C-alpha positions in Angstrom: -138.0 90.7 -146.9 -135.4 91.5 -143.9 -136.3 90.6 -140.1 -137.5 94.0 -139.4 -140.2 93.7 -142.1 -141.2 90.2 -141.3 -141.6 91.3 -137.6 -143.7 94.5 -139.1 -146.0 92.0 -141.2 -146.1 89.9 -137.8 -147.4 92.7 -136.0 -150.0 93.5 -138.2 -151.0 89.8 -138.9 -150.5 87.9 -135.2 -151.9 84.8 -136.5 -148.8 84.2 -138.1 -147.1 83.7 -134.7 -148.3 80.2 -134.7 -147.2 79.2 -138.2 -143.9 77.8 -138.7 -141.0 79.4 -140.4 -141.3 77.5 -143.6 -144.9 78.5 -144.0 -144.3 82.1 -143.2 -141.1 81.9 -145.7 -143.8 80.4 -148.5 -146.3 83.5 -147.6 -143.5 86.2 -147.6 -141.4 84.4 -150.4 -138.2 85.1 -148.2 -135.9 82.9 -146.6 -136.6 80.7 -143.7 -133.5 81.7 -141.9 -134.8 85.2 -141.5 -138.5 84.1 -141.1 -137.2 81.6 -137.9 -135.0 84.9 -136.4 -138.4 87.2 -137.0 -140.7 84.7 -135.2 -138.3 84.2 -132.3 -138.0 87.8 -131.6 -141.8 88.7 -132.5 -143.1 85.7 -129.9 -141.0 86.9 -127.2 -141.8 90.6 -127.8 -145.7 89.0 -127.5 -145.1 87.4 -124.6 -143.9 90.4 -123.1 -146.7 92.3 -123.9 -149.0 89.9 -122.6 -147.1 90.0 -119.0 -147.4 94.0 -119.3 -151.1 93.4 -120.0 -151.1 91.3 -116.9 -148.9 94.0 -114.7 -151.4 96.6 -116.0 -154.2 95.1 -114.5 -153.7 96.8 -111.2 -153.7 100.3 -112.9 -156.1 103.1 -111.7 -158.8 102.1 -114.1 -159.4 99.0 -112.3 -160.6 99.3 -108.7 -159.2 97.8 -105.4 -161.8 95.4 -105.2 -161.5 93.4 -108.7 -157.7 93.7 -108.3 -158.1 91.7 -104.9 -160.6 89.4 -106.7 -158.3 88.9 -109.5 -155.5 87.7 -107.0 -158.0 85.3 -105.0 -159.0 83.9 -108.4 -155.4 83.0 -109.2 -155.1 81.7 -105.5 -158.0 79.5 -105.5 -156.9 77.9 -108.9 -153.2 77.3 -108.1 -152.2 79.5 -110.5 -149.5 82.5 -110.9 -149.3 85.3 -113.1 -146.8 83.4 -115.3 -149.6 81.1 -116.0 -151.9 83.9 -117.5 -151.8 84.4 -121.0 -154.2 87.4 -121.0 -156.6 89.5 -119.0 -159.6 91.1 -120.2 -161.9 93.5 -117.8 -164.8 95.5 -118.5 -167.6 97.6 -117.3 -171.1 96.8 -117.5 -173.8 99.1 -117.8 -174.6 99.6 -114.4 -170.9 100.4 -113.5 -169.7 96.9 -112.3 -166.4 95.7 -113.1 -165.5 92.3 -114.3 -162.8 90.0 -115.6 -161.9 87.0 -117.8 -158.5 85.2 -117.5 -157.2 83.1 -120.4 -154.2 81.0 -119.3 -151.7 79.3 -121.3 -152.6 76.0 -122.7 -150.3 73.0 -122.0 -149.2 70.1 -124.1 -151.5 67.4 -122.4 -152.0 64.7 -124.9 -155.9 64.8 -125.2 -155.9 61.3 -126.8 -154.2 60.0 -123.7 -156.7 61.6 -121.2 -159.5 60.2 -123.6 -158.3 56.5 -123.3 -158.0 57.2 -119.5 -161.2 58.1 -118.9 -163.1 55.1 -121.3 -160.6 52.9 -119.1 -162.0 54.4 -116.2 -165.6 54.2 -117.1 -165.2 50.7 -118.2 -163.8 49.6 -114.7 -167.0 51.2 -112.9 -169.4 50.2 -115.3 -168.2 46.7 -115.2 -170.1 46.2 -111.4 -173.1 47.3 -112.9 -173.2 45.2 -115.8 -173.4 42.2 -113.4 -176.4 43.3 -111.7 -178.2 44.5 -114.4 -181.6 43.3 -115.4 -181.5 41.5 -119.1 -181.6 43.8 -121.9 -185.6 44.9 -122.1 -187.7 43.4 -125.1 -189.8 46.0 -126.7 -192.6 45.5 -128.5 -194.0 46.7 -132.0 -195.9 49.8 -132.0 -198.8 51.0 -134.3 -197.7 54.7 -134.6 -194.2 54.8 -133.5 -192.7 58.3 -132.6 -189.3 59.4 -131.7 -189.7 61.6 -128.1 -187.1 64.3 -127.6 -186.6 65.4 -124.0 -184.2 68.5 -124.1 -183.3 69.8 -121.0 -180.4 72.0 -121.8 -178.7 74.7 -119.6 -179.4 73.2 -116.0 -176.0 74.4 -114.9 -175.3 71.8 -112.5 -173.2 73.0 -109.4 -174.2 76.9 -110.0 -174.5 78.7 -106.7 -178.1 79.4 -106.4 -180.8 79.3 -103.8 -181.4 75.4 -104.9 -178.9 72.6 -103.6 -177.6 69.7 -105.8 -180.1 67.8 -104.3 -182.7 69.7 -105.0 -181.1 70.2 -108.7 -181.0 66.5 -109.3 -185.2 66.1 -108.0 -186.0 68.8 -110.1 -184.3 67.0 -113.1 -185.3 64.0 -112.8 -189.1 65.1 -111.7 -189.2 66.7 -115.1 -188.2 63.8 -117.1 -190.7 61.7 -115.0 -193.5 64.2 -115.6 -193.0 65.2 -119.6 -192.9 61.3 -120.0 -196.6 61.0 -118.0 -197.6 63.7 -120.3 -196.9 61.5 -123.2 -199.0 58.6 -122.1 -200.5 57.1 -125.0 -197.9 57.8 -127.4 -196.1 55.0 -129.1 -192.4 55.9 -128.1 -190.0 53.9 -130.5 -187.1 55.7 -129.0 -186.0 58.4 -126.6 -183.6 61.2 -127.6 -181.9 62.8 -124.6 -179.5 65.5 -125.8 -177.4 66.4 -122.8 -174.8 69.1 -121.5 -175.2 72.6 -123.5 -174.0 73.7 -120.1 -175.0 70.9 -118.4 -172.0 71.8 -115.9 -171.8 75.6 -114.3 -168.0 76.0 -115.1 -165.1 73.8 -116.1 -164.3 72.5 -112.4 -161.3 73.2 -110.6 -160.5 76.5 -112.2 -164.3 77.5 -111.5 -164.6 79.3 -114.7 -166.3 79.4 -118.2 -164.3 77.6 -120.8 -163.0 81.1 -121.9 -161.8 82.1 -118.3 -165.0 84.1 -116.8 -165.1 83.4 -113.2 -168.1 81.3 -111.7 -169.6 80.8 -108.6 -170.3 77.0 -107.7 -171.8 75.3 -104.9 -169.9 72.4 -104.6 -166.3 71.1 -105.2 -164.9 70.3 -108.8 -165.1 66.5 -108.2 -168.9 66.3 -107.0 -170.1 68.5 -109.7 -168.6 66.1 -112.2 -169.6 62.9 -110.7 -172.8 64.3 -109.9 -173.8 65.2 -113.1 -172.8 62.0 -115.0 -174.4 59.9 -112.2 -177.7 62.2 -112.5 -177.7 61.5 -116.4 -177.4 57.8 -115.7 -180.2 58.0 -113.4 -182.6 59.7 -116.0 -181.4 57.2 -118.7 -182.0 53.8 -116.5 -186.0 55.4 -115.9 -186.0 56.0 -119.5 -184.9 52.6 -121.0 -187.4 51.0 -119.1 -190.1 52.4 -121.6 -188.2 52.6 -125.0 -184.5 52.5 -126.3 -182.5 55.6 -125.5 -180.0 58.0 -127.5 -177.7 60.1 -125.8 -176.5 63.3 -127.7 -173.5 65.1 -125.7 -173.4 68.7 -126.4 -170.6 71.1 -124.8 -171.6 74.6 -124.3 -169.6 77.5 -123.3 -169.4 76.9 -119.7 -168.3 73.2 -119.9 -166.8 72.6 -123.1 -164.2 70.5 -121.9 -165.9 68.7 -119.1 -168.9 67.4 -121.1 -166.4 66.2 -123.5 -165.1 64.1 -120.3 -168.5 63.3 -119.3 -169.4 62.0 -122.7 -167.0 59.4 -122.5 -167.6 58.5 -118.8 -171.2 57.5 -120.2 -169.7 55.6 -123.3 -168.0 53.5 -121.1 -170.7 53.1 -118.6 -172.9 51.8 -121.3 -170.8 50.2 -123.9 -172.2 46.9 -123.5 -175.8 48.0 -123.3 -178.3 47.7 -126.5 -180.6 49.9 -125.6 -178.7 52.9 -125.0 -176.1 54.6 -127.2 -173.7 57.5 -126.7 -172.8 60.2 -129.3 -170.0 62.0 -127.9 -168.0 62.7 -131.1 -165.4 65.4 -131.3 -167.6 67.7 -133.2 -169.2 70.7 -131.5 -172.6 70.3 -133.8 -174.1 67.0 -133.7 -176.5 65.5 -136.0 -179.3 63.0 -135.4 -181.7 61.3 -138.3 -184.8 59.9 -137.5 -186.7 58.7 -140.3 -187.6 61.9 -142.6 -186.3 64.1 -139.9 -182.6 66.0 -139.6 -181.8 67.4 -136.1 -178.6 69.7 -135.6 -177.6 70.0 -131.8 -175.3 72.9 -131.1 -175.0 75.1 -127.9 -175.9 78.2 -130.5 -173.4 80.8 -128.5 -170.9 81.0 -131.7 -172.8 80.4 -135.1 -175.8 82.8 -136.4 -179.0 81.3 -136.3 -179.4 82.4 -140.4 -176.5 80.9 -141.1 -177.4 77.0 -139.4 -179.3 75.9 -142.4 -176.3 76.4 -144.9 -174.3 74.7 -142.1 -176.3 71.7 -141.9 -176.2 71.3 -145.6 -172.5 71.7 -145.6 -171.5 69.2 -143.0 -174.1 66.4 -143.7 -174.7 66.6 -147.3 -176.4 63.2 -147.4 -178.6 63.3 -144.4 -179.1 66.8 -145.9 -180.5 65.1 -149.0 -182.3 62.1 -147.1 -184.6 64.3 -145.0 -187.7 66.7 -145.6 -188.0 68.1 -142.0 -185.0 69.6 -140.6 -184.5 71.7 -137.1 -181.6 73.0 -135.2 -181.8 72.9 -131.6 -179.8 75.1 -129.2 -179.6 76.4 -125.7 -177.7 78.8 -124.0 -180.2 81.8 -123.9 -182.5 80.1 -121.3 -185.2 81.1 -123.0 -187.8 79.9 -126.0 -186.9 81.3 -129.3 -188.1 80.1 -132.6 -187.3 81.3 -136.3 -187.2 79.8 -139.8 -184.9 80.3 -142.2 -185.3 78.8 -145.8 -188.0 76.5 -144.5 -185.8 75.1 -141.5 -186.6 75.7 -137.8 -184.0 77.1 -135.3 -185.3 76.9 -131.9 -183.5 78.0 -128.7 -185.1 75.9 -126.1 -185.6 77.1 -122.6 -184.0 75.9 -119.3 -185.2 74.9 -115.7 -182.2 76.2 -114.3 -183.0 79.1 -111.7 -181.2 82.5 -111.9 -177.9 83.0 -109.7 -177.3 86.3 -108.0 -175.5 88.1 -110.7 -178.6 87.4 -113.2 -181.2 88.6 -110.4 -179.5 91.5 -109.9 -178.8 92.2 -113.8 -182.9 91.8 -114.3 -182.5 88.7 -116.4 -185.7 86.8 -116.1 -186.8 83.7 -118.2 -189.7 81.2 -117.8 -188.1 78.0 -116.4 -189.4 75.4 -118.5 -188.8 71.7 -119.7 -189.9 70.5 -123.3 -190.7 67.1 -124.7 -190.8 66.9 -128.8 -192.9 64.3 -130.8 -191.3 63.2 -134.1 -193.0 61.4 -136.8 -190.6 59.5 -138.8 -192.6 60.5 -141.9 -194.5 63.6 -141.3 -191.5 65.5 -139.0 -192.4 67.3 -135.8 -196.0 66.7 -134.7 -195.8 69.1 -131.2 -194.5 69.4 -128.1 -195.4 68.8 -124.4 -194.1 70.9 -121.6 -193.5 71.3 -118.0 -193.4 74.5 -116.4 -191.1 74.4 -112.9 
């Protein structure tokens, strides 16, 4: 194949633009030199096409208001048009124009950032460890259960009628109420999945992970620090009753920042035998308790009817050991339950209030917090609910 034929192939299959010339050479059975030359030209043309897409943003199809909003978005986030990879804009059913921005990914060493966050968390937690009471001794229980307190999608920092202080108070009050309602249960452990859009945006750029602009009610440093300290406050309360297992679930609003928050919490509780933190890099987390298997995922990517097969494929040994299996998701802010091949997929409601945009669109859901009671042998025995 000559250079033009290779470029035509790349135009039809742009995914190969990210491949190296050696891989492309093997795929097309042609010389590495020809592939290298074709890749260089095709990548340059692709970049110019993206630049044109940005320039086309101020075409007649886009309102002056949206154009101004786009310029303000760049200014607020310290970006230039050269930093933007692509801009997507669309019109809602009501005629409102919206846009999302994807920036060029930098080549930051993620592992280096992870190490720095762990060191930072370790330094901060050292002072707490000095004043903390000795590890609690938990007594043996007659009918032990795992109590899962699941409050996904609190969107900490979202601009609503409630302040950060009110958001924090509601979160802690809901947890305490669910614990009070469980009085009489022999709680062996608490399972606390956190995240699932725990924070409203990725922070300084005030957008979702994929670039949809968000309105926050505080700065990115304040919301990040406020969120993980809120989780610490909740865990410190729960661990006076039973050990706590934290599972970090990233959402579509905070995929990056939940990972960072998870590492802070890992460092904070690194010497606490009564608290575990699962902040593994997988977007889906799994938890095993006796004969129970629970998969945690935000639920914005996978199809619900595919989740049982995903569970069996990703964790075949855990799947084989267990009898009662569920997938717990967030994302939709409302309760939805279905069953596929004997495995329940739950979309769990949220206590988060609607912002202005959701109100205008007519999206409304019952604000609810739930706590799930798991028997190690017989599975889910029910759940308790706190209505806001």
